C-alpha positions as protocol buffer text, in pm:
chain_id: "A"
residue {
  index: 1
  type: MET
  ca { x: 5682 y: -7444 z: -33966 }
}
residue {
  index: 2
  type: SER
  ca { x: 5998 y: -7623 z: -33886 }
}
residue {
  index: 3
  type: GLN
  ca { x: 6304 y: -7487 z: -33698 }
}
residue {
  index: 4
  type: TYR
  ca { x: 6442 y: -7477 z: -34043 }
}
residue {
  index: 5
  type: ARG
  ca { x: 6218 y: -7296 z: -34219 }
}
residue {
  index: 6
  type: LEU
  ca { x: 6165 y: -7020 z: -33898 }
}
residue {
  index: 7
  type: ALA
  ca { x: 6537 y: -7005 z: -33901 }
}
residue {
  index: 8
  type: MET
  ca { x: 6543 y: -6943 z: -34262 }
}
residue {
  index: 9
  type: ASP
  ca { x: 6267 y: -6711 z: -34276 }
}
residue {
  index: 10
  type: ALA
  ca { x: 6398 y: -6473 z: -34013 }
}
residue {
  index: 11
  type: GLU
  ca { x: 6803 y: -6520 z: -34082 }
}
residue {
  index: 12
  type: VAL
  ca { x: 6886 y: -6666 z: -33759 }
}
residue {
  index: 13
  type: SER
  ca { x: 7095 y: -7025 z: -33753 }
}
residue {
  index: 14
  type: LYS
  ca { x: 6839 y: -7327 z: -33676 }
}
residue {
  index: 15
  type: GLN
  ca { x: 7074 y: -7355 z: -33383 }
}
residue {
  index: 16
  type: ALA
  ca { x: 6986 y: -6976 z: -33248 }
}
residue {
  index: 17
  type: VAL
  ca { x: 6613 y: -7164 z: -33267 }
}
residue {
  index: 18
  type: THR
  ca { x: 6664 y: -7458 z: -33117 }
}
residue {
  index: 19
  type: ASN
  ca { x: 6837 y: -7261 z: -32824 }
}
residue {
  index: 20
  type: LEU
  ca { x: 6584 y: -6981 z: -32819 }
}
residue {
  index: 21
  type: GLU
  ca { x: 6286 y: -7335 z: -32837 }
}
residue {
  index: 22
  type: ASN
  ca { x: 6479 y: -7432 z: -32504 }
}
residue {
  index: 23
  type: GLY
  ca { x: 6544 y: -7120 z: -32330 }
}
residue {
  index: 24
  type: GLU
  ca { x: 6861 y: -7176 z: -32392 }
}
residue {
  index: 25
  type: ILE
  ca { x: 6976 y: -6831 z: -32484 }
}
residue {
  index: 26
  type: VAL
  ca { x: 6785 y: -6438 z: -32427 }
}
residue {
  index: 27
  type: PRO
  ca { x: 6780 y: -6285 z: -32817 }
}
residue {
  index: 28
  type: SER
  ca { x: 6772 y: -5968 z: -32940 }
}
residue {
  index: 29
  type: LEU
  ca { x: 6515 y: -5725 z: -32980 }
}
residue {
  index: 30
  type: PRO
  ca { x: 6565 y: -5735 z: -33325 }
}
residue {
  index: 31
  type: THR
  ca { x: 6596 y: -6120 z: -33350 }
}
residue {
  index: 32
  type: LEU
  ca { x: 6266 y: -6150 z: -33165 }
}
residue {
  index: 33
  type: CYS
  ca { x: 6104 y: -5921 z: -33414 }
}
residue {
  index: 34
  type: LYS
  ca { x: 6217 y: -6117 z: -33695 }
}
residue {
  index: 35
  type: VAL
  ca { x: 6065 y: -6408 z: -33497 }
}
residue {
  index: 36
  type: ALA
  ca { x: 5770 y: -6271 z: -33398 }
}
residue {
  index: 37
  type: GLY
  ca { x: 5695 y: -6137 z: -33786 }
}
residue {
  index: 38
  type: VAL
  ca { x: 5781 y: -6464 z: -33895 }
}
residue {
  index: 39
  type: LEU
  ca { x: 5554 y: -6665 z: -33692 }
}
residue {
  index: 40
  type: GLY
  ca { x: 5285 y: -6358 z: -33841 }
}
residue {
  index: 41
  type: ILE
  ca { x: 5220 y: -6250 z: -33395 }
}
residue {
  index: 42
  type: ASP
  ca { x: 5236 y: -5968 z: -33214 }
}
residue {
  index: 43
  type: LEU
  ca { x: 5602 y: -5973 z: -33030 }
}
residue {
  index: 44
  type: ALA
  ca { x: 5432 y: -5807 z: -32719 }
}
residue {
  index: 45
  type: GLU
  ca { x: 5195 y: -6094 z: -32706 }
}
residue {
  index: 46
  type: MET
  ca { x: 5472 y: -6369 z: -32807 }
}
residue {
  index: 47
  type: ILE
  ca { x: 5654 y: -6263 z: -32499 }
}
residue {
  index: 48
  type: ARG
  ca { x: 5308 y: -6243 z: -32269 }
}
residue {
  index: 49
  type: THR
  ca { x: 5281 y: -6609 z: -32395 }
}
residue {
  index: 50
  type: ALA
  ca { x: 5620 y: -6728 z: -32353 }
}
residue {
  index: 51
  type: TYR
  ca { x: 5589 y: -6641 z: -32008 }
}
residue {
  index: 52
  type: GLN
  ca { x: 5271 y: -6809 z: -31959 }
}
residue {
  index: 53
  type: ALA
  ca { x: 5368 y: -7132 z: -31959 }
}
residue {
  index: 54
  type: PRO
  ca { x: 5304 y: -7359 z: -31657 }
}
residue {
  index: 55
  type: GLY
  ca { x: 5530 y: -7218 z: -31368 }
}
residue {
  index: 56
  type: HIS
  ca { x: 5617 y: -6893 z: -31509 }
}
residue {
  index: 57
  type: GLU
  ca { x: 5472 y: -6530 z: -31418 }
}
residue {
  index: 58
  type: PRO
  ca { x: 5555 y: -6284 z: -31683 }
}
residue {
  index: 59
  type: PRO
  ca { x: 5709 y: -6016 z: -31481 }
}
residue {
  index: 60
  type: LEU
  ca { x: 5483 y: -5677 z: -31551 }
}
residue {
  index: 61
  type: ALA
  ca { x: 5795 y: -5494 z: -31667 }
}
residue {
  index: 62
  type: ILE
  ca { x: 5900 y: -5695 z: -31909 }
}
residue {
  index: 63
  type: ALA
  ca { x: 5567 y: -5713 z: -32088 }
}
residue {
  index: 64
  type: GLU
  ca { x: 5560 y: -5319 z: -32001 }
}
residue {
  index: 65
  type: GLY
  ca { x: 5909 y: -5236 z: -32136 }
}
residue {
  index: 66
  type: THR
  ca { x: 5895 y: -5434 z: -32481 }
}
residue {
  index: 67
  type: GLN
  ca { x: 5562 y: -5223 z: -32542 }
}
residue {
  index: 68
  type: LEU
  ca { x: 5730 y: -4955 z: -32496 }
}
residue {
  index: 69
  type: LEU
  ca { x: 6053 y: -5025 z: -32689 }
}
residue {
  index: 70
  type: LEU
  ca { x: 5772 y: -5133 z: -32960 }
}
residue {
  index: 71
  type: GLU
  ca { x: 5606 y: -4772 z: -32973 }
}
residue {
  index: 72
  type: MET
  ca { x: 5926 y: -4568 z: -32977 }
}
residue {
  index: 73
  type: GLY
  ca { x: 6116 y: -4459 z: -33317 }
}
residue {
  index: 74
  type: ASP
  ca { x: 6403 y: -4643 z: -33420 }
}
residue {
  index: 75
  type: GLY
  ca { x: 6652 y: -4364 z: -33274 }
}
residue {
  index: 76
  type: LYS
  ca { x: 6466 y: -4338 z: -32961 }
}
residue {
  index: 77
  type: ARG
  ca { x: 6497 y: -4760 z: -32947 }
}
residue {
  index: 78
  type: GLU
  ca { x: 6847 y: -4792 z: -32993 }
}
residue {
  index: 79
  type: LEU
  ca { x: 6881 y: -4503 z: -32716 }
}
residue {
  index: 80
  type: ALA
  ca { x: 6690 y: -4656 z: -32484 }
}
residue {
  index: 81
  type: VAL
  ca { x: 6879 y: -5031 z: -32535 }
}
residue {
  index: 82
  type: ARG
  ca { x: 7188 y: -4835 z: -32538 }
}
residue {
  index: 83
  type: LEU
  ca { x: 7123 y: -4732 z: -32175 }
}
residue {
  index: 84
  type: LEU
  ca { x: 6981 y: -5045 z: -32075 }
}
residue {
  index: 85
  type: ARG
  ca { x: 7273 y: -5234 z: -32189 }
}
residue {
  index: 86
  type: GLU
  ca { x: 7475 y: -4964 z: -31944 }
}
residue {
  index: 87
  type: ILE
  ca { x: 7264 y: -5023 z: -31652 }
}
residue {
  index: 88
  type: ALA
  ca { x: 7300 y: -5364 z: -31665 }
}
residue {
  index: 89
  type: LYS
  ca { x: 7657 y: -5362 z: -31665 }
}
residue {
  index: 90
  type: PRO
  ca { x: 7808 y: -5517 z: -31302 }
}
């Protein structure tokens, strides 16, 4: 699949797809969900695969956190993301 087609189907810019592939951005959870959906793969598996590239060890917390977020209902997921954003503020 071309970057252009992925961008169109996931409703993001082609530049966002390029930046994502190059590891230049950290996409939002909704964007990751869209990309995974377009590619027809499980989001947790997509994240695990990304960290399996040579030299990358997946932090267990990321895989577990992603799985937990996917299992939550929309309301709880939004609350969890807001809490994480507050905790991450400097």
